[in-house]
NUTOR-590651 format. One record per residue (C-alpha): y, x, z. Coordinates in steps of 0.02 Angstrom, whole numbers, padded with zeros to 5 digits, always signed. Last residue first. Layout:
N
YXZ ...
//
This chain:
645
+01600-00438+00970 +01418-00452+01022 +01409-00641+01009 +01237-00691+01072 +01108-00812+01003 +00952-00873+01094 +00785-00898+01003 +00721-01071+01053 +00585-01071+00918 +00665-01226+00842 +00832-01133+00845 +00752-00987+00753 +00680-01108+00624 +00849-01190+00600 +00927-01018+00582 +00805-00975+00444 +00839-01143+00358 +01025-01099+00348 +00973-00959+00231 +01088-00998+00085 +01241-01026+00194 +01280-01141+00341 +01215-01030+00479 +01273-00871+00392 +01455-00926+00380 +01528-00808+00510 +01438-00663+00423 +01405-00505+00523 +01223-00548+00555 +01086-00481+00666 +00907-00524+00711 +00833-00438+00862 +00645-00427+00875 +00556-00372+01034 +00383-00325+01097 +00265-00282+00954 +00385-00313+00811 +00326-00310+00630 +00311-00500+00633 +00499-00526+00609 +00496-00436+00441 +00338-00517+00371 +00402-00691+00416 +00569-00659+00329 +00474-00600+00175 +00369-00758+00184 +00531-00859+00196 +00590-00777+00034 +00423-00814-00047 +00440-00997-00002 +00626-01006-00043 +00597-00947-00222 +00756-00950-00325 +00862-01015-00181 +00832-00860-00076 +00896-00744-00213 +01059-00698-00124 +00967-00653+00037 +01057-00490+00077 +01228-00556+00023 +01200-00731+00089 +01178-00672+00267 +01050-00620+00396 +01083-00436+00363 +00986-00347+00497 +00810-00366+00566 +00815-00249+00715 +00635-00217+00766 +00579-00156+00936 +00407-00088+00981 +00367-00051+00800 +00231-00104+00679 +00181-00067+00499 +00073-00165+00376 +00221-00224+00274 +00378-00129+00325 +00410-00077+00146 +00438-00257+00093 +00554-00288+00241 +00659-00141+00184 +00670+00021+00282 +00768+00122+00410 +00663+00212+00539 +00736+00275+00702 +00678+00454+00713 +00543+00560+00793 +00438+00587+00637 +00571+00677+00537 +00433+00736+00420 +00536+00868+00332 +00649+00894+00482 +00500+00938+00593 +00432+01053+00458 +00596+01146+00439 +00617+01163+00628 +00443+01237+00644 +00488+01357+00503 +00638+01413+00603 +00826+01386+00625 +00850+01255+00491 +01029+01247+00426 +00973+01233+00246 +00785+01201+00226 +00790+01011+00241 +00845+00967+00064 +00740+01099-00025 +00587+01040+00069 +00616+00862+00009 +00640+00918-00170 +00486+01031-00164 +00379+00889-00095 +00443+00778-00236 +00397+00910-00366 +00227+00938-00287 +00192+00750-00289 +00239+00731-00472 +00147+00893-00518 -00013+00822-00448 -00001+00672-00564 -00012+00497-00493 -00078+00335-00568 -00250+00416-00578 -00260+00436-00390 -00443+00472-00352 -00496+00562-00510 -00332+00642-00564 -00291+00689-00385 -00462+00770-00360 -00454+00862-00526 -00283+00933-00485 -00341+00988-00313 -00493+01072-00387 -00383+01163-00513 -00258+01208-00377 -00391+01303-00280 -00272+01356-00142 -00195+01524-00093 -00074+01528-00240 -00022+01352-00193 +00043+01415-00026 +00144+01557-00101 +00217+01450-00241 +00265+01317-00114 +00352+01443+00000 +00446+01525-00143 +00503+01362-00223 +00572+01295-00061 +00680+01451-00046 +00670+01584+00090 +00815+01667+00183 +00842+01558+00336 +00660+01503+00337 +00604+01678+00381 +00486+01768+00261 +00380+01901+00347 +00312+01786+00484 +00287+01648+00355 +00180+01766+00251 +00069+01815+00398 +00042+01634+00442 +00002+01594+00260 -00136+01724+00256 -00212+01660+00419 -00195+01478+00365 -00280+01513+00199 -00421+01616+00276 -00459+01484+00408 -00460+01349+00274 -00577+01453+00167 -00699+01470+00313 -00695+01282+00340 -00723+01249+00155 -00873+01368+00156 -00944+01285+00311 -00924+01116+00226 -01013+01177+00070 -01163+01233+00173 -01165+01071+00273 -01163+00959+00119 -01130+00777+00166 -00949+00785+00111 -00915+00945+00014 -00843+00870-00144 -00709+01004-00151 -00558+00888-00136 -00653+00773-00017 -00699+00914+00102 -00520+00978+00084 -00455+00811+00146 -00574+00813+00294 -00519+00990+00339 -00335+00944+00332 -00364+00793+00444 -00470+00895+00565 -00341+01034+00579 -00200+00910+00604 -00296+00825+00745 -00338+00994+00826 -00156+01053+00827 -00138+01156+00986 -00156+01329+00915 -00103+01426+00760 +00071+01349+00746 +00159+01405+00587 +00002+01417+00481 -00069+01255+00549 +00097+01167+00517 +00104+01235+00340 -00073+01177+00304 -00034+01004+00374 +00121+00988+00266 +00022+01033+00112 -00120+00912+00154 -00001+00773+00204 +00089+00794+00038 -00078+00785-00054 -00134+00629+00040 +00031+00539+00013 +00096+00459+00173 +00256+00562+00185 +00285+00545-00003 +00262+00356-00004 +00387+00330+00138 +00509+00450+00054 +00507+00352-00109 +00443+00454-00255 +00534+00507-00415 +00638+00652-00346 +00643+00595-00166 +00709+00416-00171 +00759+00353+00001 +00671+00193+00054 +00600+00274+00210 +00775+00310+00273 +00747+00418+00426 +00879+00412+00562 +00900+00543+00699 +00959+00518+00878 +01070+00645+00965 +01175+00509+01046 +01326+00527+00931 +01199+00550+00790 +01155+00366+00811 +01329+00314+00756 +01341+00430+00606 +01166+00392+00540 +01192+00208+00573 +01349+00199+00467 +01281+00306+00325 +01115+00214+00314 +01165+00031+00313 +01212+00016+00129 +01052+00110+00084 +00949-00038+00142 +01006-00142-00006 +00859-00260+00026 +00791-00384+00154 +00842-00272+00297 +00749-00179+00433 +00804-00054+00566 +00651+00006+00661 +00634+00068+00839 +00483+00150+00922 +00515+00307+00817 +00670+00340+00926 +00555+00368+01075 +00534+00258+01228 +00570+00331+01401 +00625+00161+01463 +00800+00187+01532 +00860+00328+01419 +00778+00253+01265 +00857+00084+01303 +01029+00162+01323 +01015+00256+01158 +00955+00099+01069 +01100-00004+01140 +01228+00129+01093 +01162+00132+00914 +01156-00058+00906 +01338-00074+00964 +01408+00058+00846 +01312-00005+00693 +01361-00187+00722 +01543-00144+00759 +01551-00050+00595 +01472-00197+00502 +01605-00314+00570 +01632-00461+00688 +01454-00457+00752 +01320-00589+00787 +01159-00553+00881 +01006-00666+00869 +00872-00640+01002 +00684-00623+01016 +00570-00561+01156 +00699-00616+01285 +00713-00508+01440 +00587-00437+01565 +00497-00329+01439 +00324-00248+01437 +00229-00399+01369 +00040-00382+01367 -00046-00383+01197 -00196-00491+01150 -00088-00632+01083 -00184-00784+01023 -00131-00857+00855 -00086-01040+00841 -00176-01132+00700 -00087-01144+00532 -00102-01320+00458 +00084-01333+00420 +00081-01179+00308 +00250-01099+00273 +00344-01197+00407 +00189-01178+00516 +00205-00989+00502 +00390-00990+00548 +00357-01085+00710 +00202-00977+00741 +00307-00818+00733 +00408-00878+00884 +00249-00912+00982 +00179-00741+00934 +00341-00659+00990 +00328-00736+01163 +00143-00693+01177 +00169-00509+01140 +00141-00442+00965 +00016-00318+00894 -00165-00365+00934 -00149-00543+00870 -00312-00639+00885 -00351-00790+00776 -00443-00719+00626 -00491-00855+00501 -00662-00827+00420 -00691-00916+00255 -00861-00912+00169 -00852-00863-00014 -00917-00956-00166 -00842-00818-00274 -00734-00932-00382 -00696-01057-00244 -00663-00934-00103 -00562-00824-00222 -00454-00969-00276 -00422-01012-00094 -00377-00830-00060 -00256-00827-00206 -00161-00984-00154 -00014-00940-00268 -00050-00791-00380 +00054-00632-00362 +00152-00602-00523 +00272-00462-00473 +00406-00584-00414 +00269-00670-00314 +00245-00509-00216 +00292-00572-00042 +00137-00671+00002 +00135-00648+00192 +00100-00832+00231 -00044-00823+00107 -00136-00704+00223 -00263-00579+00159 -00435-00503+00165 -00564-00516+00027 -00743-00461+00062 -00847-00453-00097 -01037-00442-00103 -01091-00369-00269 -01149-00487-00408 -01102-00665-00451 -00920-00614-00476 -00896-00424-00478 -00836-00364-00647 -00765-00515-00737 -00706-00602-00578 -00622-00446-00512 -00534-00417-00679 -00474-00597-00690 -00405-00586-00513 -00314-00426-00559 -00238-00502-00714 -00189-00663-00622 -00103-00558-00489 -00171-00524-00314 -00036-00515-00179 -00125-00638-00062 -00276-00522-00069 -00193-00395+00044 -00354-00292+00047 -00503-00308-00070 -00669-00241-00007 -00819-00225-00124 -01002-00197-00080 -01141-00162-00205 -01034-00022-00281 -01136+00098-00387 -01260-00033-00447 -01122-00157-00487 -01020-00026-00577 -01172+00031-00677 -01213-00148-00728 -01034-00177-00788 -01041-00013-00885 -01205-00065-00967 -01130-00234-01012 -00993-00154-01118 -00883-00294-01187 -00838-00370-01019 -00813-00200-00937 -00698-00138-01075 -00605-00302-01090 -00567-00299-00903 -00513-00116-00913 -00401-00154-01062 -00319-00298-00968 -00290-00188-00815 -00213-00052-00923 -00097-00184-00995 -00043-00236-00820 -00024-00053-00774 +00102-00017-00911 +00049+00051-01079 +00134+00133-01227 +00006+00185-01358 +00010+00360-01431 +00016+00321-01573 +00088+00146-01576 +00058-00009-01681 -00096-00073-01593 -00026-00031-01422 +00158-00068-01395 +00212-00182-01537 +00043-00258-01577 +00005-00284-01394 +00170-00374-01368 +00142-00481-01523 -00028-00530-01451 +00050-00581-01285 +00182-00687-01370 +00058-00778-01484 -00074-00803-01350 +00052-00873-01228 +00139-00983-01358 -00020-01067-01418 -00150-01056-01556 -00099-00892-01634 -00067-00869-01820 -00103-00683-01841 -00289-00716-01830 -00376-00653-01674 -00441-00474-01652 -00622-00480-01599 -00666-00441-01419 -00528-00557-01358 -00405-00487-01231 -00391-00603-01082 -00213-00670-01069 -00137-00697-00897 -00072-00520-00876 +00025-00525-01039 +00097-00696-01000 +00104-00694-00809 +00140-00516-00754 +00221-00453-00915 +00321-00611-00952 +00374-00659-00776 +00554-00595-00777 +00571-00612-00967 +00552-00801-00958 +00456-00889-01097 +00559-01037-01162 +00578-00961-01335 +00390-00957-01356 +00377-01141-01311 +00511-01188-01438 +00424-01087-01574 +00252-01163-01545 +00243-01288-01689 +00362-01186-01797 +00258-01029-01798 +00352-00888-01708 +00482-00786-01803 +00632-00855-01707 +00547-00810-01541 +00481-00637-01587 +00647-00544-01585 +00727-00627-01433 +00564-00603-01339 +00568-00416-01374 +00751-00400-01325 +00721-00492-01161 +00572-00381-01127 +00673-00222-01150 +00811-00296-01040 +00684-00331-00904 +00638-00148-00912 +00479-00081-00991 +00374+00035-00883 +00288+00164-00992 +00130+00263-00958 +00073+00362-01108 -00076+00331-01219 -00217+00414-01313 -00209+00468-01495 -00294+00311-01559 -00366+00179-01443 -00495+00061-01515 -00449-00120-01485 -00525-00200-01640 -00671-00078-01629 -00718-00139-01456 -00679-00014-01315 -00818+00112-01280 -00708+00263-01321 -00592+00209-01180 -00729+00250-01054 -00660+00381-00936 -00473+00350-00947 -00494+00162-00957 -00607+00158-00806 -00495+00275-00704 -00345+00166-00749 -00432+00012-00678 -00468+00101-00514 -00298+00183-00495 -00206+00021-00531 -00306-00074-00401 -00272+00061-00273 -00407+00171-00200 -00533+00184-00059 -00707+00248-00100 -00824+00252+00049 -00982+00349+00011 -00905+00518+00052 -00856+00453+00225 -01036+00428+00282 -01049+00572+00408 -00867+00545+00456 -00906+00369+00521 -00758+00303+00622 -00628+00437+00584 -00675+00439+00400 -00666+00249+00394 -00490+00252+00465 -00436+00390+00347 -00494+00289+00197 -00406+00134+00261 -00244+00231+00281 -00259+00309+00109 -00283+00140+00026 -00138+00066+00125 -00028+00216+00080 -00069+00197-00104 -00023+00013-00107 -00120-00133-00181 -00286-00096-00098 -00463-00090-00168 -00609-00033-00061 -00768+00016-00152 -00923+00042-00045 -01052+00163-00110 -01234+00179-00161 -01325+00344-00128 -01384+00297+00002 -01412+00118+00055 -01278-00012+00093 -01381-00105+00222 -01419+00071+00283 -01371+00026+00461 -01236+00158+00476 -01165+00122+00304 -01150-00068+00311 -01091-00072+00492 -00968+00072+00472 -00894-00009+00317 -00878-00174+00411 -00794-00078+00553 -00667-00001+00434 -00634-00171+00355 -00604-00251+00525 -00496-00105+00580 -00385-00125+00428 -00377-00314+00460 -00319-00292+00640 -00249-00467+00665 -00073-00401+00695 +00005-00519+00569 -00117-00648+00500 -00292-00613+00435 -00379-00747+00332 -00546-00667+00288 -00627-00733+00129 -00808-00677+00133 -00942-00656-00001 -01118-00656+00069 -01216-00566+00204 -01089-00585+00344 -01094-00444+00471 -00908-00400+00456 -00858-00583+00450 -00957-00635+00605 -00885-00492+00706 -00709-00537+00648 -00738-00720+00693 -00797-00672+00868 -00648-00559+00906 -00690-00375+00898 -00747-00247+01026 -00707-00097+01134 -00659+00017+00991 -00720+00184+00922 -00868+00115+00826 -00920-00067+00840 -01102-00087+00895 -01263-00091+00792 -01424-00137+00881 -01464-00294+00779 -01427-00200+00618 -01550-00059+00662 -01458+00107+00661 -01487+00244+00533 -01496+00427+00578 -01409+00542+00457 -01467+00695+00359 -01365+00696+00200 -01457+00670+00034 -01431+00819-00079 -01350+00813-00248 -01221+00691-00182 -01212+00511-00231 -01236+00413-00389 -01268+00452-00571 -01238+00277-00636 -01073+00318-00718 -01163+00445-00827 -01244+00304-00925 -01077+00253-00998 -01050+00423-01078 -01221+00414-01159 -01371+00520-01107 
//
């Protein structure tokens, strides 16, 4: 049997015993119901382009579609559903949602990032690449800087053939990798050295410098994507195996699809499996990374997909939805008004603009306001978010000091922990597993949700899904690990134990080999040691001055805190009250370069709020500066402005 043939070995060794439901009898799982367009989309038999605005419940829609396909047997055992997301936390969140809805079918739902999926293909089947593109001595991941690209373009420009030299020298370094390298399909046969146009010439020189002339090769994820596309295109048996394995494909956040990713999807899945793409062009905030304009429209045309606009908003109150609609129609004039399905719980304005005389006054006033609101309403610090376009670290020190006066913590989700952002670490499946195990060891009772999450993760790590015998064994092992770890924690107080000691002890009780294989298979863009190192760094930071292991774990996660994060990192999240700070030229200095994407970022930020959004500025010239249009939109939406001193 060839290496490619092994891809078609589907499913578990033993078929799980599940009862199928007739399609006409199927009902949504775990929720009361869906809006009519969502129901139609999840039961649609062809390709579907689902336009899902803020708060539309796109994750739930995809989870329910997975439940429908798996529970009815429309996606028959042992075939699987492949869900592709652009962020690791989004992929993990969708996977957890499906597991909670249909745990008996969870092993047949594969949720991973685009980069992880394409890298897994290259890692497994690189030997099947065409001879011209054969890989020698493997590769290493390398992320060239803009300065690296500028130097490369400066070198190849003067050497380009005369008839295309001017075009080559006009290529911008900022978009070169995403648009030029990502926009060129690798030919099966190596082209002649004299390329036909500037794109082909520049892209080929890049490949010669970093791949064909390197041992090991130096690849970024755009290049890995191009190799995966070439691999599937040149190996029909692999393409057939992928289509047999995954007859149903979900693609989340489709508005952020790059030309390379779109090309890959078309090569592998067009005219084959049924593809459900979900996105919203008004939330296209990754243009700087090569996101295609009008990606959903392109998908609908290329895949002959039926469009399903979702009209319900399950997140924001009616007042906020009306304000969001003003911004939405500025981005897309044809946007239909969304319908709020959330009751307002405030008597005051759902949106306001606050102006301040200084950044210190801003931090002091907002901190006091949050503390007062918590005292009056019973809300928690985690119900509040402090957002900014960028440079979020400049806000942290001031707000940490001011909120501490009221006993309120701040968590900066943009903080770099070793090599991983805190938000990514706290949502990482391996980090959640380790943290969950420590919580179960420290608190033996009262954590059924944590127990179930840890157990489900271990089922996946050990390939036990659908195998009752294996699941019992994993459950017994989990009991043994938590019992042993509980005894160790009791003998090693947090006040005298290092982060290294506790991690070494816990890992000694686990099958690290199985964990390593699981991470390598499901998260190929991440090494286990990277996550462990970041976990260690975070643990090392919170250990000092912690009175107990429970205190350590609470500080590690810092769940009950006001969250500080960028608008980009807020994507997909929601909070009761959002403070969108920094409405000024300093935060929005690049607005003029791409006002559409900048306005989309603004739209994403204000639409994170469920009940209230407060926009702040300390600049007296904000209304007449780069983002004067934002203030015009807020005025059109009748958002009142208050001088807070």
